[in-house]
C-alpha positions, 0 to 999 in steps of 0.5 A: 500500500502506498503513502498518499500525500494531501494538501489540506486547505484552511476550510479543510478541503482535501486535495490529492497531491501525489503518492509514494511507495516508500515512507522516507520519500513520502516523508521527504516530499511532505517536508519539502511542501511544508517548508516551501509554503509561504509564511502565514499560509494556513494550508497543511500537508499530510501523508497517510498510509491507505489502500486507495486515495478514497480511503486516505481521504476518509481517514484524513476527514475523520474528526479531530476528536477521534483518536490518532489514526495509525499510519497518519503523519 
C-alpha cells in the first residue's frame, strides 16, 4: 500500500497531491511542501498510509476528536 500525500486547505478541503511507495520519500516530499509554503499560509500537508486515495481521504476527514489514526503523519 502506498503513502498518499494531501494538501489540506484552511476550510479543510482535501486535495490529492501525489503518492509514494516508500515512507522516507513520502516523508521527504511532505517536508519539502511544508517548508516551501509561504509564511502565514494556513494550508497543511499530510501523508497517510491507505489502500486507495478514497480511503486516505476518509481517514484524513475523520474528526479531530477521534483518536490518532495509525499510519497518519
